[in-house]
N, C-alpha and C positions, 0 to 999 in steps of 0.2 A: 410436438418442440419444438415449432417455428413462432407459433403462439402465444410460448411460454415468453421467448426468448422476447419478441415484443413486447407481453404483458409488463416484462422484471427487469427490461435491461436498463433503465437510467437506476433503478433499487441498487442491482449490482455494480453501476458504475460509480455511487455514491458512496455504498461503502467498501470498492475498493482507494477511494484516495482517501477516505477515510482511514482505512488499516495504513496503507504507505504516512503518511502526514505522522500517524503514532508513533512507528516502525523507523522516520525518520528523526525523528529526538529520545529513542532510545540505544543500547548499546545489545548486544545479542547476549541470550539467556545460558547460551554455553560456553563453556570456557575452551576450547581449543580451537575457535574458526568462526571467522567473522568474514562473510564476503567485500566485495570492494560496494558502496554506494552507487547508484547511478548517479549522473549529473544531475539529469532531471528532479532527481526524490531531494537533490542534497538544497533543492530549492524551496523544500516544505519545511524545513530545520527553520524554529521559534524561536534560537539565540543564536 
């Protein structure tokens, strides 16, 4: 497991950044609930 984490940690971090950027520019798909966005994620917004 440690070898796996060392090998793919950079890929997982990049994927997490891409997903966070995409989610910062969209709204929740559920109609009843949308959590408060953290200040760090608000910096990734494009508009």
